[in-house]
N, C-alpha and C positions, 0 to 999 in steps of 0.2 A: 524679436525677443528670444533670448537664449532658453533652450529647453532645459528645464530642471530635471535632474535625474531621480526618478522615483524609485523606491525600493520597497520590497515586501516587508510590511510591519511584522516585527518578530513577536507575534502575539501567542498566548498559550493555546493548546488544543481546544480548550472550552471557549475561548473567545472566537476562534475560527468556526466552531459549531454554531455559535450564535449568529455570527455574520453569514454563515451559509443559510440559516433560517431566514435571515433578512432578505438574502438574495432571491430565494425562492418565492418570497412574498411580494417583492418589488418588481422583478423582471417579468414581463408579460410572457405567458405561455411556458415559462421555464419549468413549472411544476409538472405538467404533463410529460415534457421531455425527460425530466428526471425520473418519473415513474417507469417510463419505457426502458431507459438505460439501467435502472435499478434491477429490473426483472432479468435482463440479459446478463448483467454482471453477476447476479445471484446465481442464476442457472449454471453459468460456466464455473463459478467458485465451487458450487455444491458437488458437481460431477467430478472436477478435478481432485477435490478434497477426499471424496468417497473412494475414488480409485487409488490415490496415493496412500491413504490409511489402510485400505484393504490389502495393498501389495505388501506394506511394511508388516502388517500383522500376520498374514498367512505365509509369507516367505521368510520373515526374520524372527518375529517375536514367538510365534506359536511353535515352530520347530525347536528353537532354542530352549523354550520353557519345557517342552516335552522331553528334551535330552537331559536337562538338569533334574527333572523329576525321576527319570529312569536311573541316572547315575546316583542320585541320592538314596534311592530305595535300595540299590545294590551295594552301597558302599559302607554300611553301618551308621552308627550314631553321628560321628564327626563329619562324615561325608554328607549325611542328611542335613546336619546343621549348616554347613557351608553351602549346600545347594539351596536351602531356604533363604539364606542371606543373599546369594547371587540372584535368586529369583525376585527378591524384593527390589534389589538394584536394577534388575532387568525391567521391572515395571516403572521405576523412576525414569529410566532411559526411554521407555515407551512413551511416557507422557511428554518428555522433551522432544522426541521424534514427532509426536502427534502434533505438538504445537508448531514445530518447525515445518512439518508437512502442510499444516494449515497456511502458514505464512507463505510458503512456496506456492500453494495452490492460489492464494489471494494475489500474489505477484503475477502469477500466470494469467489470472482473469484481468488484472490491471494492464498486462501487456496486450491482450487481445482488445481491450477497451480503451486503449490510450488515445486513439483518434476521437472516440466519443467524449473522453474527458476534455480534450482540446476544444471540441465544439461547444461543451459546456462553458468553459472559460471564455470562448469567443462571444457567446451570448451575453455574458456579464460585461465583457469589455465594450461590446457594441452598445449596450444599454447605457453605459457611463459616457460614451463618446458620440452620442447621436449628433449628427451634423458635421462631424470632423471627416476629413479626406483620408482615405487609405484604411479605413476601418475594415477589419476582415469580415467576410460573409459568415454570419453565425449558423447558417443552416448546415445540418449534417446530411451529406449526400454520398452516393457511391464515388462520385468524381473525387470529393475530398478524401474519402478512404483510400482510394487507389493512389492519389498523389502522396499520402504520407505512410503508405504501408511499408515500404522498404526501410525508410528511417526508423519507423516504429519497431520493425522486426529486429533491426541491427541493435537498437538500444535494449530491446527486450531480452535478446540473447545474453547480453552482458549482464543484465540484472539477474537472470535466471541462474547463470553460472555462479555469481556471487552468493545467490541465495542457497545453492547446493553447498557451497563452501561453508556458509554459516550453519547449514544443517549438520555438517560433519564436525563443526566446533562443539556441538552439544555433547560429544563423547569426552571431552576433556574434563577431568575431575576438577570440581570446585569452580574455576573460572569459565568453564564451558557455557553454562547457562547465561552468565553475564555477557560474554562475547557474543553469543547468538542473539541476545536481546538488543545489543547495541547495533550489531550489523543490520539486523532485520528492520530495526527502527529507522536507521538511516536510509535503507532502500525504500521503505514505504513513505518516509518523509520526503524523499526525492521525487517520488510519484506524486506527492500532494503539491508540490511547488512546480513541477515541470510543465503541466499543461499550460499554465499561465505564462511561463517563460517562452514556450513555443509560440503562443499567440502573439507575445510582444515582439518577437524577433523580426518579423517582416514590416513591423511598424517603425523601423529605424530607431529602436531604443537600444541602449547599451546593456544587453542581456548579461554579458560577462561581467560587467560591473555590479549588476544586481545580485549576482551570486556570491559577491564577497561578504565574508562574515556570517554566512548562513549555515555553517557546518553544525553548530551546536543547536540552532534552531531547527534544523532538518531532523536531528534525532529527536528533539521534543515533539515535533509535529507528528512523527511516526511512532512515538511511544504508546499513545493510547490505543491505536489499532493492534499493536503487538501484545499489549496487556490484555485486550479483549480476546485475542486468539487463544489465550491460556485459559479462558473461562468456558467450559463446555456449554454447548447449545445456545445459551443467551448471547454469549460474545460472538459465536460464529455466525448467528443469524444477523446480528447488527453490523458486522463488518463492512459489507457492501454500501449499506446506507451511510455509515459513518464516514467512509471514504468520500462519498459524493459530497456530503456536507463540508468536509475539510477542503476539498478542492475548490468548491463554490466560495467557501469563506475566505480562502487565500486570495482569490481573484477579486472578490468584492472589497476586502480591506486594502488591497494594493491600489485598485482603481480609485477608491475613496480618498486615499492619500494622495495620489496623483492629482485628483481634482482639486484637493485643498492646497497643494503646492502651486498649481497653475493659477489659483485664485488670488495668491498673495501678490 
């Protein structure tokens, strides 16, 4: 029987979240595995974000704001008015930089956690393919970490360089926020789908064929995390959990569709 080519269903982020909930409910012992991964992911994210925002504020925003205040106080009425306008623009730029820094920190945490996300996807694949040959070992071990660390680091460096480039785009007037949103959404959407792709690759599946036509969907999948990054505190706290559900939901829906195709 010829193998039918399964593809990732191009579902909305909300559908992926619901599918992630289903995966946590249906796959044995997955919930405990997710809780441990969430704690590590959240800890790395918080430390990186706090350090990044502290550096930006104390080395860029605060000195520049103090300089504007001094210049406005010494330059008369018009200088003071112009300084006030520039300071307002500075705080708008600060919000954009803060959101960009959070995304960068989030991508950094994803980079460190990429092997764990692959183990998460592998557990869901193994659940759907019980009894099939060549199914990957879903266990997360130091051996699995060592085997994938160089590939993970190489991919992570590329993602972080692009994230830094996206952070710089925030300074472009008008279109800067739109560009930074689209680039960051694509990067995070790529991280949503990539763990499942990596798990599928050694199973002799056409992974390159699966990537076709996913560019717009990748941006859609990453749009919700990017939007949450712009919401102080509530959005920041929910980002790691959201990512876990999106990755799990992607793997669950893709394997569900594969099983449906093979049943025909």
